[in-house]
N, C-alpha and C positions, 0 to 999 in steps of 0.2 A: 715818302718811301711807298712803294706800292706794296700794297697789302692782298693776299690770297687766301682764300678758305680752303684748308687741305681736306683731304678725304675723311680722315679722323675728325676734323672741325664739322664737317657736315653730318657726320654721324652722331655727334655730340649735340648739335641743334637738333636733329630728329628726336634724339633719345629724351632732350628737354621738354619738347612738345609732347612726347608721349607720357612723361612721368607729370605731367600738369606744373613745370617748372616756370614756363612763360606766361604769356597772356592766356587767359582762359575763359572763353565764352564771355568776352567783352567786359571781365571783372578788373578792377584795379588791383594790378600785380604788384606786390613789395617784397624785396628780399629783406630779410631781418636777421641779423646775426644772433643767434639766442641768448648769448650772456649781455646783450645791450639792454638793460632795464628800461632805459628810457623810451627807445622805439618799440620795445615788445608791448610795454604797458600802455604808451600812448596810442599806437596803432589799433590795439585791442579795444580800448575806450572808443577811439574814433568809430569803428566798426559798429560798436553798440550805439552810440549817439546818432550815427547817419545810417540808418538800415536803408535808406534810398541807393546808397552806393554798394555795389558788389564789389566784395572785398575777396581777393586771394593771396593770403599772407604765407609766403614761403620762408620757413626757418632754416637757416643754414648754420653750420658749426664754428665758422672762421671768416675773417676777410680775405683770407688766402683763397677760401673757396669763393667768394664772390667775386674775386678778381679772374679766377680760373673761368668762370661762367660769362663774364662780361666780356673778356677778351675775344671769346668765340661768337656770343649772340649779338654785340652790338654792332660788328661788322655785317651782320646778316639782317640786320632790321629787326632782331628779336629782343629779348631781355625784358625786364621788370619795366612798369611805368614809372615808378618811384624808386630813384637810388638813394640809399641812406649809408653814410661813412662816417667814421671816426679816425681823425688823423693821426692818433698816437698808435692805431693798429692796422688800418687798411693798406694795401698794397699798391693802391691805384693811384696813377700820377694825375692829380688834377688839371694842371696845366695842359698836358698833351689830350686829356679826355675833352677838354673844353675845347681844344683845338681841332679836333676830330669830326664835327659836326653830328656827333652822336646825342648831343644833349640839346633840349629846348631852352632857348633864350627867354628869360621870365623878366625882361626889361619891364614891360608895360606892367606886369603884375606888382613889381617891387616899387615902380613910380606910384602906384595908385595906393599904396599903405598909408595911412592916415600919417600926417607930419607929427614927429615927436613920440609916436607910439612904439616905435622900436630903434634900439641903438645905431643910429645911422652909419656910425664908422665900422662896425661891425658887419653890418649888412653888406656894406661896400667891399668888403673882403672877397667876396662871391663874385665879384665882377672880374673875370678873366678873358683876355683874348677880345676885349672890346664889347662884351656882352655879360649880362646877370646870369650866368649858368649855374651857379650854385648859390644855395641859401643857408648862410650860417644858422646854426640853431644854438650853439652853445660856445664857450669861450673862456679862456683862462689867462694867467699871467704867471711869469716865472718870479718866485719869491725868494727872499734871504730873511730868516730868523735868527736872532740873537737876544742875548740879555740887554736889557737899557744901558746898563752901564758899559758893557764892552761896546755896543754900538756907539755911544756917545764919545767913547774914547778914540775909536778906530775911524770912524765915519764922518768926521769934522767938515771934511770937503764936501759931503753930499754925492760924491763919486763913487759908487760901490765898486764898479769896474777897479778904479785906482787903488781902492782901499783893499780889496781882497788880493791884488796883485802884490800890494807894499806888506801886507800881513803874512803873505806866503813867503816873501823873502826874508822878512823878520824872523820866521819859524823856521828858515831852512835847515839851520842844524840841529834843531830839536826834533827827534824821532818821536816825541810823547804828544806833541801838539801839532794841529793842523790847521789851516785858514778855514777850511769848509769840508762839510760832508756833501754829498752828491746824491739826490732822490730826485732824479730828472724823467724816468719813464721813456727816453728816447736815447737811440743810438747816435744818431746824427747831431752831436753836440755843438760841432762848429755852426751848422746851420740853425739850431735853436738860439745860439748867442746873436748870431748875424740878425734872424727875424726880431728879436727881442731888442737889439740896438738900433733897428730901422734902417740897416744896410743890407736889403736883399740883392740876391745875384741877377734876377731878371726883374725887367719892367712888365708886371703880368697884362698891361692894356696894350703895350705894344709888341711884346715879345721878342724885344732886344735886350742885349747885356746891360747891365745897370752895376756892374763893379767899379766902384772906386778903390784902386788898389793901396791907397795909403790906409783907408777905413778898414778894408779887409786885413791888412798885415796888422793893424793894431788888435783886431777881433782874434786873428790867428796867434798872435804872442799871448794874449789873454788865456785862449783855450789851453796853449802849451803849458802854462803855470799848472793846469790840472793835471796834464801828462807828467810833468816832471815830479809832481806830489802824489801820484797815483799809489804808488806802492805804498807809501806812508798811510794814505787816506784809507786805503784798504784794510791795512793792519789795524789802525784804531778802530776804525768802523766794526771789523771783527771782533775785536777786544770788548766793546761795548755795545754789541748788537742788542742786548735785553736790559740795558742799563742805560737809560735816558740822561740821567742826571751825569753820569760818566761821560757819556758822549758830549753834552752841553759843555762840560768842564774841559774837553780836550779839543772842540772845535770852536772857533770863534762865531762861525755861521752854520746854520744848517740851510742848504739850498734845495728847494723842492719845486715840483711841477705838477703838484696834486692841486684839487681845487682849491683856490685860494681863498674862497667864502668860507667854507667848511674849516679850511686850515686855520684861519685866523681865531676862529669861535675855539678849536681845539687847542691851540698852543697858548692862548690868553688864560687858560686854567692850568694846563701842563707846566708851563714856566715855573708859576709860583708855588704850585703843590709839591713840584718834584725837585727844583733847585733853589727855591726861596726867593726867586727874582723875578721881576716885572719881564715881560715879553718885548721885545723891539721887531716890528715887521716893516719890511721894505721891499716893495715890488721894484725890479729893476726898470731903471729910467731908460730912454733911448740914448744912444751916444751922444748925442749933441745935448742931453739933459731937457729937452723940451718935451714932457709928457711919457706916455706908456705907449707900447705896441702890444697889443692882445693877440694870442694865437687862437684861431678857431679850432675848436675840438670836433664837435658834431655837425656836419652840414648833410644836406640833402640836394638833389637834381631831379630833372623830369627826363625821359628817355625821348629824344625827338621823334621815334618813330610812334608814341602812344596814341591811342584812340580815346583816352579819357584824359586829356590835358585839365579839363576845368576840376575834376575830382582829384587829380594829381596835386594840382595847386592848393585845392582845400585841404588835403591831408599835411602838406608842409605848413600851410598856416596854421592848422591846428597845433603841430609840433613846436611852431614858434612860440606859441602861447601856453604851453605846456608846463604845469608847475616844475619847480626846481625839487631835486631829491637834497633834503638837508640833515638827515638822519642816517648813517650808515658807518660800519667799521672803515677807520681810516684809510686803509691800503686795499679795499675792493673796489679799485679804480673802475672797473667795467660796469659796476652799477650805480655810477656817479652821473649825476647830470651837472655839468659845469655851470658857469654863471648863464643867465638867461639873456636872450637877445630883445625880450620884450622889457619895455622900460617898467611898465606896472607890475610885471611878474618879478623884475630884479629887486623892486622897491618892497614887493610882499615877501620875497625870499630874506631881504635884510630884517624885516619886520619878524618874521619866524626865529630866523637865527638868534635874535635879540630877545626873544620871549620863551625858547623852548631849549632845553638841555640837550646833549647829543652823546654819542659813544666816546668812552675815554679808554684808557690803558687799564682796565678792570675796575673802572667806576665813570660816572657821568661827567662830562664837562659842563660847565656852567653857560648860561645863555652870553652874548655879547653885551660888554658893557657900553654904556652910550658913547663913548668916545671913539671905540673900535667900530659901533654901529655907524657912526656919522663918516668915518672914514671909509666904510663902504660905499656908502651914499656918494660920497665925492669922487669916487674911481672912475666911473663911467665919463665924466667929464675931464679926466685926464689922459683919455685913450685918444692918441693922435692918429693912429694908424692899426688895422687889424690885418693878418695874413693867415691863408689855410697853409699850413705846413705841407711841405713838398717832400716827402721820403724819398723819392726817386733822385731828385736833385740834390737831398743832403747826403744820401749814400755815395753819389759821384763826388760831391767835395770833399767827405770824410775820406774816401779810398785815396783821392790824389794828395791830400795833405798830410795823411797818416806818417809818411816818412820823416817829415818836418817836425810832426810833434814828437815823433819816437827819437830825433836826433840822428837820422840815418840818412838825411838830404837836405840840401838848402830851401830857404824859402822862396827863392826866386825860380827854382827847377821845378818844385812842386807846384807854384803858382802859374808857370806856364804851361805845365801839364794840364792843370785844370782849366785854364782858359783854352785851349785847344779842344778838350773834352766837351766844353760848353758850346763852342760852336758847333760841334758835330751834333750836341743834343738840340739845339736851337734849330738846326736845318733838317733833322730827321723827318 
């Protein structure tokens, strides 16, 4: 698609130069969303520890503001040296951004990383359109929590997808009880479950469609179960909003997409203390049952037009090794650093979670017990794939399939419309 810079775009570029928003006197310019504690804290510390690097830290209020600037600046060869994102909030399309020659390929830098020092499967998620354009900085898993008694009774097959669907069907006529609550932090629910199941819509290396219709139908039907129970879920959640014991008693599982490492410590204490039962933790497996798929949360990139490539990489490497936040109120999501990509930092984080207490609902939660600490240590070895969530693609998918989820159109009609939109998306 041919792109042109409008008169207004040219005005914004000039304005950004005048206000010091772009590159400044050869300094390393970085856009940071003010609420991102990881980026703000680590970039500030980097500046203190590396006085030889001239820094121009530009603080913005939201990721929408970041996107507005980048849409104008990257086309004209401007913009920051280092781009920092959060997949839960940013409005940038990582696939399209990597295809537009706006980013510096970091293949050599990643290949030179010491073997075994970083979680390689997570790092590979930053390889889109044939090159390592993005550097993953943190990651997460989709999780389900229940009491051990319920989990053992319902999930004997080990297939959490089938167990959730079967439980929803078993409770279909009961308005007081539901199969699961939903705390997902993302609107593109279908895309989230497709990522988790290992069934992505596009091959990020080749740029071609990777849809398997049978797998897609199965996942769409799974998501439709949530839609069919949405009103009941909303009613029960509202009824027990401030009553954890009541919520656990009326939902078989609590589904969450918050930081799984901190969540495990939190619920390990909360379940026994508030419902007098032991907790069961289950990360969602891939659809084939072969390991886990992780979602990259925070990630960075380097502007292809940077004059500070070496310092830009030095900052990203510093962020890869930044310590994880392990003590924060549960729902302060933007202050959270999710699971780290450094193998050493990951192990240090497990040790910290296993030795320090954390925030609870009015009281402190206990350190991880030995079994749960060991469980966390084993999780990186179970990761088979990682993905950078693509909100633009997820919204396209959600929009096309919504009539099917709401019972207003057939799966075949919605799927055909989605595939037509997909072709346009891939060829734009």
